[in-house]
N, C-alpha and C positions, 0 to 999 in steps of 0.2 A: 909703675900701675897695674900691668897686667897680674906681677907676683903680690901686689897687694889685693888685689881683687879677689883672686885667685885664695889667697890667706881670709881672706872676709868670708868668701864663701865655704870654706873648710871649716872653719872655726864656728860659722851660725848655726843653730840645729835647724831651721829654717829661713833662707835667703830671702825666699817669697815675703814674710813677714816680718822681715826687714824692709827689702825693699817699700813696704807699703806704708811702713812705721817712718821712712826718708821721704816718701814722693811727696806730700807736701811742702817741703823743702826745695823738692828739687822744680816744682811747678812753680813756687815762688820767685826760684833763680833762672827759672828760663824767661819767666814773664819779666822781671828787671833788665835782662839780656837782650831780648827783642824790642821792648819800647824806649830801653836806652839807646840802643841802634838809631831810631829817628834822631835824634840830635846830631849821631856823627856822619848818617847818610844825607840828612835833605839839608842842603845847604844855599837853595836856590832863595832868591830873593825877588820875590812877583812887584813890586811898589816899585823898584827901581830897573829891575830887567825884564820887562815884561815884552816879548816878541809875538803878539797875536797877528798884528798885521804885519809885519817882517817875514813871517815864518808860516802864514796861510792862517791861524787858530781862528775862533771867534763860534759864534755858533753856527751849527751843520745839521741836516737832514739826514737820515738814514731809515730807510725802511719805514717812512710815515714816521718816525719819534724824532724829535727833537734834540742834540745836546751841545752844552758847550764844550769847547776845547780853548782849556789856557796853555800856554805853552811861556814857561817863565823861563831865567838864566839865571848864574850866581857870577855873570860877569869874569871876562878873561883872566886867566892863569898866569902873569906873568915875571911873577917874581923868579930871582935867579935859581933856587937850590930845585924848589918841585914844579917848575912854571912850565905851562906847554903850548901858551898861546890858543888853548881852545876853551871854551866855555861851556860850562856842566849845565846841562837845558831838562828840565821836566816837564814831560804833558803831561796834562791831566784833562779828564774826559768822566766830564759832569753830565747827570739826565738833566729835566727840566724841573726835578725840585732839589737840584743843587747837590747830588748826593755823589759823590764818588764811587766813580766805577772800575777807571784803570788809570795806573800811571804809568808811565815810559821814562826811563833816566839816559841819555845820550850826551853826547860832547857835537859840537860844531866849532870849525874852523873859521872864524872870520876873515882873516886875510888870505882871502884870495882862495888856489887851492878849491878842493870839493867842499869846502864847505857854501852857506846862505844858501843851501837847498832848501825851499818850502816844504810840510809834508803835503801829500799827494790825497787827495778825496777819491774814493770810488764807490761804486753803490753801496759796498759790503765790509769795507776796511780804508783803513790809514796807512798809507807808508811813509817811513819815515829810513834817513840816513845818520846813518853813526858816522861822523867822521872819526874816531878812534877804533873803527872796526879796517883791520888790515884788507878784509876782502872787498870791502866798499858794496856790499850788497843790501839793496833798500831791506829796510824790515817790516813786518804787518803786525798791523792790530786789530782784531774783527772787528766787527761791529755787530750789533750789539754785541761789549765784552761779555767775556765767558765769567762762572763762578771764579775760575782760577784766578785772572784779572783783578777780580773785585779782593781775593785775598791779598794778595798779593799788594795791592795798594795800601792795606791796611798794616801790613805788618813788611817795613822797607827792607829786612835781613831777605825774604822769602823772593819780593821784588828783582835783589841783586843774585838770586839762586837762579832765579827761573828763566827771566832775561837779562844776560849778562851784557 
């Protein structure tokens, strides 16, 4: 790949002009990849696995503003080949107009152990535990969510890169 790139740069009179010609195709492919990742990353089922009551979700207030915290799961993965006995959970924070402000994905182990820790609400943050994290340290979502959280909520690939 490096050799082909080098050969491309050496054989063209103006690599920047060629790059400009290719940029619409590059942008289209990046959009397809980012939006296509939505179907592979989001496997939660909010109709069958809604955990607001169990994990302390629902309507909350931070600094005088009301938010809705929805917590949904995907069901426990117990198949023989890829089963981990963990439930993939997605916490979604919405404002009063029900606009998505932040999403966080984490895993819960329901069969004892560290699982079943509900989210902890403080004055300016939400703390949650990811049972797949070997450190076991709680993670924090500051409230109100930042612009980076807003962007990561819309592009799931960024959500995985920023908040693994």
